[in-house]
N, C-alpha and C positions, 0 to 999 in steps of 0.2 A: 646154496649158501647165500645168505644175505649179508653184504658188507656195507656198513655205514661209514661213509667218509673215505673209502678206499676206491681206487680206480682199478677196475678189472681188466684183464688182458684177454678178454673174450673177443672173438671175431677175427677177420682176416688181417694178418699182420701188415701186409702192403697197404691196405686201406687205412689202417690206423696211422701208419707212417706218413702217408700222403696227406691225411687230414691235419696231422700235427705240423708238417712242413708248411702247409697252406696257412695255418694259424700263425706260425713263426714268421713267415714272410709278411703276412698282413700286419702283424704287430711291430715288426722291426724295419722292413724295407719300404712299405707303401707309405708315401708321404701324405696322400689325400685321406682325410678322416671320413669314416662312415660310422653308422650306428653300431655295426659289428666290432669295429676296431675300438671305439669308445667303450663298449661294454667289456671287451677283453682287457683293456688297459685298466679299467676300474677294478676288475677282479684281480689282476696282477699286482696292483698297488696294495690291495688288502691281504692277499694270500700268497703272493710270490709269483715270479715270472713263469715258472714251469707250470704251476697249477692254472694260471691264467690262460696259458696257451692250450693246455689240455681242455679247459672249459670252453674256450673259443673253438677248438677243433670239434668238440661235441655239438656246439651250436651250429657250426657250419654244416655238419652232417645232417642235422635236423632241417636246416633251411634247404639243403640240396634234396632231401627226401620229399619235403613239401612241394618244391618246385617240380620234381619228377611226377608226383601224384597229380598235382593240379595242372601240369603242362604249362607253367608260366615262366617268364623270364625274370632274372634277378634285377631288382631295382636298387641301384647303388645307394641312393638316399631318398628320403621322402620328398625332398624338393624336386627331384627329377620327375617323380610321379605326378606332382601337382602342376608342374609346368607343362607336362605333356598333354594334360587334359584340355 
């Protein structure tokens, strides 16, 4: 079934909960701004807080997957990457 605009409940429940909690903490508790937080806040302003957190959770999952595949570390901001060079 192809759902346009709806969020499916497919996958491990505990993983989805952990990703949503990570997105919630990043958007509400973390004071330091990052590209991920800014992206999630922009989505939340347009579409609502819950949709913004779900979108951010999905983006976090994608970033984690790419880090796992490429065996790289997370760079909190692009400034850190340029100052480390």
